[in-house]
Z-matrix of the N, CA and C atoms (Angstrom, degrees):
N
C 1 1.460
C 2 1.522 1 108.88
N 3 1.307 2 116.70 1 128.89
C 4 1.454 3 122.39 2 179.50
C 5 1.525 4 109.53 3 -85.40
N 6 1.328 5 115.18 4 130.37
C 7 1.466 6 119.45 5 176.97
C 8 1.520 7 108.92 6 -69.51
N 9 1.304 8 115.95 7 140.11
C 10 1.459 9 120.71 8 178.18
C 11 1.518 10 107.94 9 -107.43
N 12 1.307 11 114.85 10 129.20
C 13 1.460 12 121.25 11 -179.27
C 14 1.522 13 107.50 12 -123.93
N 15 1.328 14 115.74 13 137.73
C 16 1.459 15 120.97 14 178.89
C 17 1.519 16 107.52 15 -129.05
N 18 1.302 17 116.64 16 129.69
C 19 1.465 18 120.82 17 178.25
C 20 1.519 19 107.99 18 -120.59
N 21 1.326 20 116.17 19 124.75
C 22 1.460 21 122.24 20 177.05
C 23 1.524 22 107.44 21 -116.94
N 24 1.297 23 117.20 22 126.52
C 25 1.462 24 122.34 23 178.87
C 26 1.519 25 109.23 24 -90.88
N 27 1.330 26 116.32 25 130.30
C 28 1.464 27 120.90 26 -177.36
C 29 1.524 28 112.35 27 -60.89
N 30 1.309 29 118.32 28 -31.33
C 31 1.457 30 120.97 29 -177.86
C 32 1.520 31 114.41 30 -80.58
N 33 1.333 32 116.64 31 -18.04
C 34 1.460 33 119.96 32 -179.57
C 35 1.520 34 110.03 33 -78.32
N 36 1.321 35 116.04 34 147.31
C 37 1.463 36 120.29 35 179.54
C 38 1.521 37 109.57 36 -75.29
N 39 1.309 38 116.43 37 125.26
C 40 1.461 39 122.33 38 177.40
C 41 1.526 40 108.97 39 -89.47
N 42 1.318 41 115.91 40 163.04
C 43 1.462 42 120.88 41 175.22
C 44 1.526 43 107.37 42 -88.81
N 45 1.315 44 116.35 43 100.29
C 46 1.456 45 121.77 44 -176.51
C 47 1.528 46 111.20 45 -89.36
N 48 1.322 47 115.09 46 146.06
C 49 1.457 48 122.28 47 174.44
C 50 1.528 49 107.75 48 -120.29
N 51 1.329 50 118.44 49 152.08
C 52 1.468 51 120.20 50 178.89
C 53 1.532 52 111.78 51 -58.02
N 54 1.324 53 116.06 52 138.06
C 55 1.470 54 123.65 53 175.23
C 56 1.528 55 106.37 54 -136.03
N 57 1.325 56 116.54 55 68.80
C 58 1.466 57 120.37 56 -170.31
C 59 1.523 58 113.76 57 -60.36
N 60 1.322 59 113.63 58 143.91
C 61 1.468 60 121.48 59 173.77
C 62 1.522 61 106.18 60 -88.44
N 63 1.318 62 116.44 61 130.87
C 64 1.463 63 121.25 62 -178.10
C 65 1.532 64 109.83 63 -57.48
N 66 1.340 65 118.26 64 131.53
C 67 1.471 66 121.13 65 -177.36
C 68 1.528 67 113.85 66 -54.85
N 69 1.336 68 118.59 67 -31.69
C 70 1.474 69 118.92 68 179.68
C 71 1.529 70 113.03 69 -71.37
N 72 1.346 71 117.55 70 -12.87
C 73 1.465 72 120.34 71 176.75
C 74 1.522 73 112.42 72 -92.14
N 75 1.336 74 117.02 73 -18.82
C 76 1.469 75 121.21 74 -178.21
C 77 1.523 76 109.37 75 -72.82
N 78 1.348 77 115.12 76 129.65
C 79 1.468 78 121.61 77 -178.97
C 80 1.527 79 111.87 78 -104.53
N 81 1.344 80 116.58 79 -30.91
C 82 1.468 81 120.58 80 -179.33
C 83 1.518 82 109.42 81 -156.77
N 84 1.335 83 115.20 82 150.51
C 85 1.454 84 120.44 83 178.01
C 86 1.519 85 112.56 84 72.19
N 87 1.324 86 114.33 85 -161.91
C 88 1.462 87 121.48 86 179.88
C 89 1.530 88 108.58 87 -135.76
N 90 1.352 89 117.40 88 69.10
C 91 1.464 90 118.79 89 -177.56
C 92 1.527 91 111.44 90 -65.34
N 93 1.329 92 115.36 91 131.80
C 94 1.462 93 121.79 92 177.75
C 95 1.527 94 107.18 93 -113.63
N 96 1.336 95 116.13 94 117.24
C 97 1.465 96 121.53 95 -178.05
C 98 1.519 97 110.46 96 -106.99
N 99 1.331 98 114.86 97 144.45
C 100 1.457 99 122.22 98 177.05
C 101 1.528 100 107.54 99 -140.81
N 102 1.337 101 116.63 100 154.54
C 103 1.456 102 118.33 101 175.86
C 104 1.521 103 110.98 102 -142.61
N 105 1.312 104 114.58 103 165.11
C 106 1.457 105 122.75 104 177.47
C 107 1.523 106 106.78 105 -136.77
N 108 1.331 107 117.03 106 110.53
C 109 1.463 108 121.14 107 -177.97
C 110 1.527 109 108.92 108 -72.66
N 111 1.346 110 115.42 109 127.42
C 112 1.457 111 121.36 110 179.52
C 113 1.517 112 111.68 111 -99.17
N 114 1.351 113 116.69 112 -36.64
C 115 1.458 114 120.62 113 -173.57
C 116 1.524 115 109.68 114 -153.90
N 117 1.324 116 116.42 115 137.48
C 118 1.456 117 123.36 116 173.02
C 119 1.514 118 106.38 117 -131.55
N 120 1.345 119 117.74 118 122.68
C 121 1.461 120 120.90 119 -177.46
C 122 1.531 121 110.67 120 -66.49
N 123 1.323 122 115.45 121 158.38
C 124 1.468 123 120.69 122 -179.52
C 125 1.523 124 112.12 123 -57.70
N 126 1.337 125 116.68 124 -37.50
C 127 1.470 126 119.75 125 -179.31
C 128 1.527 127 111.82 126 -84.77
N 129 1.333 128 117.01 127 0.60
C 130 1.466 129 123.70 128 177.26
C 131 1.539 130 113.30 129 62.54
N 132 1.327 131 117.24 130 22.17
C 133 1.460 132 121.11 131 179.08
C 134 1.525 133 112.29 132 -97.84
N 135 1.344 134 117.58 133 -11.24
C 136 1.456 135 121.13 134 179.35
C 137 1.523 136 108.88 135 -132.19
N 138 1.318 137 114.99 136 139.81
C 139 1.462 138 120.51 137 178.40
C 140 1.529 139 108.27 138 -141.85
N 141 1.321 140 115.51 139 144.12
C 142 1.463 141 122.36 140 176.55
C 143 1.517 142 107.18 141 -125.14
N 144 1.334 143 116.22 142 134.96
C 145 1.460 144 119.05 143 -179.31
C 146 1.518 145 111.48 144 -151.64
N 147 1.345 146 115.03 145 158.15
C 148 1.455 147 121.74 146 166.45
C 149 1.518 148 105.57 147 -88.41
N 150 1.331 149 117.09 148 144.55
C 151 1.466 150 122.04 149 179.38
C 152 1.511 151 108.48 150 -137.81
N 153 1.320 152 116.46 151 138.33
C 154 1.460 153 122.88 152 179.64
C 155 1.519 154 108.14 153 -133.53
N 156 1.325 155 116.76 154 139.68
C 157 1.465 156 120.54 155 177.28
C 158 1.521 157 109.35 156 -143.80
N 159 1.342 158 115.31 157 140.27
C 160 1.460 159 121.35 158 177.49
C 161 1.534 160 109.43 159 -84.27
N 162 1.319 161 116.01 160 178.37
C 163 1.469 162 122.56 161 -175.38
C 164 1.523 163 112.18 162 -58.93
N 165 1.327 164 114.04 163 145.37
C 166 1.460 165 121.25 164 177.39
C 167 1.517 166 110.57 165 153.50
N 168 1.309 167 114.86 166 -176.82
C 169 1.464 168 121.16 167 -179.39
C 170 1.524 169 108.43 168 -138.21
N 171 1.332 170 115.61 169 139.23
C 172 1.461 171 119.95 170 -179.66
C 173 1.525 172 110.44 171 -156.36
N 174 1.326 173 115.72 172 156.44
C 175 1.467 174 122.17 173 175.79
C 176 1.522 175 107.21 174 -94.61
N 177 1.349 176 115.86 175 135.97
C 178 1.449 177 120.33 176 -178.62
C 179 1.520 178 110.70 177 -128.70
N 180 1.328 179 115.98 178 137.71
C 181 1.460 180 122.72 179 176.16
C 182 1.526 181 107.76 180 -114.83
N 183 1.325 182 116.34 181 129.25
C 184 1.465 183 122.19 182 -178.60
C 185 1.517 184 109.51 183 -96.19
N 186 1.344 185 116.29 184 112.49
C 187 1.455 186 119.71 185 177.68
C 188 1.526 187 111.63 186 -95.51
N 189 1.344 188 116.86 187 1.01
C 190 1.460 189 122.40 188 172.76
C 191 1.529 190 107.95 189 -145.20
N 192 1.332 191 116.49 190 161.55
C 193 1.458 192 120.58 191 178.43
C 194 1.523 193 109.40 192 -67.48
N 195 1.335 194 116.10 193 140.39
C 196 1.465 195 120.69 194 175.99
C 197 1.518 196 109.62 195 -135.80
N 198 1.316 197 114.76 196 135.31
C 199 1.460 198 122.28 197 168.16
C 200 1.519 199 105.01 198 -119.35
N 201 1.322 200 116.68 199 128.05
C 202 1.461 201 118.68 200 178.50
C 203 1.521 202 109.93 201 -132.91
N 204 1.327 203 114.53 202 154.31
C 205 1.451 204 120.76 203 173.64
C 206 1.524 205 107.44 204 -124.30
N 207 1.327 206 114.43 205 129.64
C 208 1.459 207 120.76 206 -178.68
C 209 1.523 208 108.58 207 -77.40
N 210 1.326 209 115.47 208 127.04
C 211 1.464 210 121.73 209 -179.74
C 212 1.523 211 110.21 210 -96.34
N 213 1.340 212 116.51 211 -47.34
C 214 1.472 213 121.77 212 -179.59
C 215 1.519 214 109.13 213 -141.32
N 216 1.320 215 115.44 214 155.87
C 217 1.467 216 120.32 215 177.31
C 218 1.512 217 111.40 216 71.04
N 219 1.327 218 115.46 217 -148.35
C 220 1.455 219 118.79 218 -179.37
C 221 1.510 220 111.87 219 174.28
N 222 1.326 221 113.67 220 179.02
C 223 1.460 222 120.39 221 -178.50
C 224 1.518 223 108.98 222 -157.23
N 225 1.326 224 114.57 223 163.56
C 226 1.462 225 121.54 224 171.60
C 227 1.521 226 106.37 225 -112.46
N 228 1.315 227 116.07 226 131.27
C 229 1.467 228 121.91 227 -179.93
C 230 1.518 229 108.85 228 -106.73
N 231 1.327 230 116.43 229 128.97
C 232 1.462 231 122.90 230 177.51
C 233 1.530 232 107.29 231 -113.26
N 234 1.337 233 115.76 232 115.54
C 235 1.465 234 120.86 233 -177.03
C 236 1.523 235 110.65 234 -94.83
N 237 1.329 236 115.39 235 158.39
C 238 1.464 237 121.37 236 -177.31
C 239 1.530 238 113.13 237 -62.28
N 240 1.340 239 117.56 238 -22.85
C 241 1.467 240 119.80 239 179.49
C 242 1.532 241 112.36 240 -81.04
N 243 1.350 242 116.82 241 2.29
C 244 1.465 243 121.35 242 178.52
C 245 1.517 244 113.91 243 96.32
N 246 1.329 245 117.94 244 -9.69
C 247 1.465 246 119.99 245 -179.46
C 248 1.527 247 110.39 246 -78.35
N 249 1.328 248 114.67 247 154.29
C 250 1.457 249 122.55 248 -179.47
C 251 1.516 250 108.43 249 -132.59
N 252 1.327 251 117.01 250 139.02
C 253 1.463 252 122.18 251 177.40
C 254 1.522 253 109.12 252 -131.76
N 255 1.325 254 115.29 253 132.32
C 256 1.457 255 121.34 254 175.30
C 257 1.527 256 106.90 255 -99.22
N 258 1.332 257 117.26 256 128.15
C 259 1.461 258 121.86 257 -176.16
C 260 1.516 259 110.08 258 -122.35
N 261 1.333 260 116.03 259 141.74
C 262 1.454 261 121.52 260 179.72
C 263 1.516 262 111.16 261 -143.06
N 264 1.323 263 117.16 262 -173.90
C 265 1.461 264 121.65 263 -176.71
C 266 1.531 265 112.44 264 -52.13
N 267 1.336 266 114.75 265 132.33
C 268 1.462 267 121.11 266 179.78
C 269 1.514 268 113.80 267 91.85
N 270 1.333 269 118.64 268 -16.61
C 271 1.465 270 120.86 269 179.52
C 272 1.526 271 110.17 270 -74.83
N 273 1.323 272 115.14 271 142.72
C 274 1.459 273 122.50 272 176.82
C 275 1.516 274 107.66 273 -114.51
N 276 1.332 275 116.54 274 132.90
C 277 1.467 276 121.72 275 -175.78
C 278 1.524 277 108.96 276 -126.45
N 279 1.327 278 116.30 277 137.33
C 280 1.470 279 122.08 278 175.43
C 281 1.525 280 108.53 279 -113.48
N 282 1.336 281 115.77 280 127.50
C 283 1.460 282 122.34 281 175.00
C 284 1.525 283 107.45 282 -116.12
N 285 1.314 284 117.01 283 116.60
C 286 1.461 285 120.51 284 177.45
C 287 1.524 286 109.12 285 -77.53
N 288 1.334 287 116.75 286 143.45
C 289 1.461 288 120.66 287 176.26
C 290 1.526 289 108.34 288 -51.86
N 291 1.334 290 116.27 289 134.82
C 292 1.458 291 121.73 290 -177.78
C 293 1.518 292 113.39 291 100.79
N 294 1.345 293 116.93 292 -12.02
C 295 1.467 294 121.64 293 179.21
C 296 1.527 295 110.04 294 -72.24
N 297 1.324 296 115.72 295 142.15
C 298 1.457 297 122.22 296 172.51
C 299 1.521 298 107.45 297 -125.98
N 300 1.333 299 117.34 298 137.59
C 301 1.458 300 119.96 299 176.01
C 302 1.524 301 109.80 300 -155.38
N 303 1.318 302 115.33 301 166.00
C 304 1.459 303 122.23 302 176.71
C 305 1.521 304 107.24 303 -105.52
N 306 1.332 305 115.64 304 127.15
C 307 1.452 306 122.98 305 175.10
C 308 1.522 307 108.62 306 -94.74
N 309 1.330 308 116.98 307 130.77
C 310 1.462 309 122.35 308 172.57
C 311 1.525 310 106.09 309 -121.62
N 312 1.326 311 115.24 310 112.26
C 313 1.464 312 121.78 311 -177.27
C 314 1.531 313 107.55 312 -109.95
N 315 1.356 314 118.16 313 109.81
C 316 1.466 315 119.78 314 -176.56
C 317 1.533 316 113.93 315 -70.46
N 318 1.319 317 118.45 316 -36.76
C 319 1.468 318 121.78 317 -178.74
C 320 1.533 319 110.37 318 -126.18
N 321 1.313 320 115.45 319 -69.36
C 322 1.456 321 122.13 320 175.74
C 323 1.515 322 108.22 321 -165.25
N 324 1.323 323 115.81 322 165.37
C 325 1.461 324 121.04 323 176.51
C 326 1.523 325 107.86 324 -143.36
N 327 1.333 326 114.38 325 142.64
C 328 1.459 327 121.99 326 175.91
C 329 1.523 328 105.91 327 -130.41
N 330 1.343 329 116.02 328 130.24
C 331 1.461 330 119.61 329 -177.54
C 332 1.520 331 109.89 330 -141.22
N 333 1.326 332 115.44 331 162.37
C 334 1.456 333 121.87 332 166.60
C 335 1.527 334 104.82 333 -108.72
N 336 1.327 335 116.85 334 132.01
C 337 1.463 336 120.77 335 -173.79
C 338 1.528 337 110.58 336 -126.35
N 339 1.320 338 114.33 337 141.19
C 340 1.459 339 122.80 338 178.44
C 341 1.524 340 107.33 339 -118.94
N 342 1.325 341 117.19 340 116.01
C 343 1.455 342 122.62 341 -179.00
C 344 1.518 343 109.75 342 -106.82
N 345 1.333 344 115.93 343 141.92
C 346 1.459 345 121.46 344 176.22
C 347 1.506 346 108.85 345 -137.35
N 348 1.321 347 114.95 346 124.71
C 349 1.465 348 121.31 347 177.02
C 350 1.528 349 107.94 348 -70.66
N 351 1.338 350 119.02 349 123.86
C 352 1.467 351 119.71 350 178.57
C 353 1.531 352 110.56 351 -62.87
N 354 1.326 353 115.76 352 138.05
C 355 1.459 354 121.10 353 178.89
C 356 1.521 355 108.89 354 -89.00
N 357 1.339 356 117.91 355 129.23
C 358 1.469 357 119.80 356 177.40
C 359 1.530 358 110.48 357 -57.93
N 360 1.326 359 116.98 358 144.57
C 361 1.458 360 121.91 359 -174.35
C 362 1.519 361 112.11 360 -56.05
N 363 1.330 362 118.59 361 -34.45
C 364 1.467 363 119.90 362 -176.15
C 365 1.534 364 111.72 363 -72.31
N 366 1.349 365 118.08 364 -17.53
C 367 1.453 366 120.61 365 171.90
C 368 1.525 367 110.32 366 -91.95
N 369 1.314 368 117.00 367 -35.75
C 370 1.461 369 121.63 368 -176.46
C 371 1.525 370 112.67 369 -73.02
N 372 1.329 371 117.73 370 -32.59
C 373 1.470 372 120.56 371 -176.22
C 374 1.525 373 112.50 372 -59.10
N 375 1.342 374 120.73 373 -49.28
C 376 1.470 375 118.97 374 178.65
C 377 1.530 376 112.81 375 -60.39
N 378 1.337 377 117.44 376 -36.21
C 379 1.462 378 120.56 377 178.52
C 380 1.522 379 110.26 378 -65.32
N 381 1.339 380 117.03 379 -42.28
C 382 1.463 381 120.55 380 178.85
C 383 1.520 382 111.36 381 -63.97
N 384 1.333 383 117.20 382 -40.64
C 385 1.472 384 121.29 383 178.24
C 386 1.529 385 109.61 384 -63.59
N 387 1.331 386 116.70 385 -45.55
C 388 1.464 387 120.52 386 179.11
C 389 1.525 388 111.25 387 -61.33
N 390 1.332 389 117.35 388 -42.68
C 391 1.471 390 120.38 389 178.05
C 392 1.526 391 111.20 390 -62.43
N 393 1.323 392 116.55 391 -39.45
C 394 1.465 393 120.63 392 178.88
C 395 1.534 394 109.87 393 -62.23
N 396 1.338 395 117.06 394 -43.19
C 397 1.463 396 121.07 395 178.54
C 398 1.527 397 111.25 396 -63.86
N 399 1.332 398 116.68 397 -40.71
C 400 1.466 399 121.15 398 178.35
C 401 1.521 400 109.67 399 -64.96
N 402 1.333 401 117.83 400 -41.98
C 403 1.470 402 121.34 401 177.81
C 404 1.523 403 111.13 402 -60.07
N 405 1.332 404 116.08 403 -45.31
C 406 1.472 405 120.88 404 -178.63
C 407 1.525 406 111.25 405 -65.80
N 408 1.340 407 117.45 406 -31.98
C 409 1.467 408 121.00 407 -177.75
C 410 1.529 409 112.01 408 -76.77
N 411 1.314 410 117.99 409 -17.80
C 412 1.458 411 121.64 410 -179.15
C 413 1.520 412 113.66 411 91.86
N 414 1.316 413 117.84 412 -3.90
C 415 1.464 414 120.64 413 -179.74
C 416 1.519 415 112.18 414 -67.05
N 417 1.314 416 117.65 415 -35.34
C 418 1.469 417 120.26 416 -178.39
C 419 1.526 418 110.54 417 -63.75
N 420 1.320 419 116.76 418 -35.17
C 421 1.462 420 119.49 419 178.94
C 422 1.530 421 109.20 420 -59.06
N 423 1.327 422 117.29 421 -40.37
C 424 1.459 423 122.02 422 177.83
C 425 1.530 424 110.14 423 -64.90
N 426 1.315 425 117.74 424 -43.39
C 427 1.460 426 121.42 425 -179.59
C 428 1.525 427 110.74 426 -62.78
N 429 1.328 428 117.17 427 -44.22
C 430 1.467 429 120.00 428 -178.47
C 431 1.518 430 110.70 429 -65.38
N 432 1.337 431 118.16 430 -37.95
C 433 1.457 432 121.28 431 178.77
C 434 1.514 433 109.99 432 -62.73
N 435 1.335 434 117.25 433 -43.94
C 436 1.460 435 120.66 434 178.81
C 437 1.515 436 110.44 435 -63.60
N 438 1.337 437 117.51 436 -43.05
C 439 1.461 438 121.23 437 -178.22
C 440 1.526 439 109.91 438 -64.43
N 441 1.323 440 118.25 439 -43.61
C 442 1.461 441 121.95 440 -179.73
C 443 1.516 442 110.28 441 -63.53
N 444 1.335 443 117.39 442 -43.32
C 445 1.459 444 120.78 443 179.79
C 446 1.522 445 110.54 444 -62.45
N 447 1.313 446 117.69 445 -39.73
C 448 1.463 447 121.14 446 -179.21
C 449 1.522 448 111.28 447 -67.92
N 450 1.331 449 117.08 448 -35.85
C 451 1.465 450 120.61 449 -178.21
C 452 1.522 451 110.93 450 -73.54
N 453 1.336 452 117.57 451 -37.98
C 454 1.461 453 120.02 452 -174.46
C 455 1.525 454 112.99 453 -86.07
N 456 1.343 455 118.13 454 -15.56
C 457 1.465 456 119.83 455 -179.66
C 458 1.526 457 109.50 456 -72.49
N 459 1.350 458 117.62 457 129.55
C 460 1.463 459 119.06 458 178.94
C 461 1.530 460 110.02 459 -71.68
N 462 1.341 461 118.08 460 151.28
C 463 1.458 462 119.47 461 178.01
C 464 1.524 463 110.22 462 -66.84
N 465 1.324 464 116.18 463 143.98
C 466 1.455 465 119.28 464 179.04
C 467 1.529 466 107.99 465 -72.79
N 468 1.340 467 117.03 466 151.23
C 469 1.466 468 119.95 467 -178.89
C 470 1.533 469 112.89 468 -60.02
N 471 1.342 470 116.53 469 -26.73
C 472 1.463 471 120.51 470 -177.88
C 473 1.525 472 111.53 471 -76.46
N 474 1.348 473 117.85 472 -20.51
C 475 1.452 474 121.06 473 -177.54
C 476 1.531 475 109.93 474 -107.50
N 477 1.341 476 117.42 475 137.55
C 478 1.470 477 118.62 476 176.66
C 479 1.517 478 110.45 477 -71.08
N 480 1.331 479 116.66 478 149.97
C 481 1.456 480 121.34 479 179.53
C 482 1.526 481 110.57 480 -74.49
N 483 1.328 482 116.80 481 -24.82
C 484 1.459 483 120.77 482 -179.30
C 485 1.526 484 108.24 483 -118.77
N 486 1.320 485 116.22 484 126.66
C 487 1.472 486 120.55 485 179.36
C 488 1.513 487 109.26 486 -108.23
C-alpha cells in the first residue's frame, strides 16, 4: 500500500465552496463563509479544511470537537460563561463538542480547522482498555519507535516527498 501525503500551503489560494451560516445564527452584519475540504478520514469521523469568513457576528454551536489555527485576520470569541478571547494569526483554539460561543469578526478570518466526531463512551471504552493492555505489554513502545523513525527520516532523493 502506497502512503498518500497531501501538502497544502497556507499562502496558496484554495478552491473554496460556499459554507453559509444559517440566518438565524447571524447577529450582525452579513458574514459570508466558505471552506475548502483538505482531508476526510476513511471512517468519516475526522475532517480537515480551510475556512474563510467575512466581517460579521454570529452564534455558533459545536456538535463535534474542533481545533483550529488562525492563518489570517482574526476574531473575538464571547463564551456563555462571560469570558472573551481575542484570536489572531498563529493562535490555536480548541472547541469541545457542546461549546456555544459568539464570533465577532471585524474584517475577515481565515483558518485551518480539524474536526473530530466524539466517540460514544461505549465504543471508546474497549479501545482504551485494549490500548492499556498494549502499553503494559510493551508493544506500543515498539510502535512509537517505528513511527518516530519514519517521521524523522529524510526522504530519499529517488523518492518524491509528495505522493
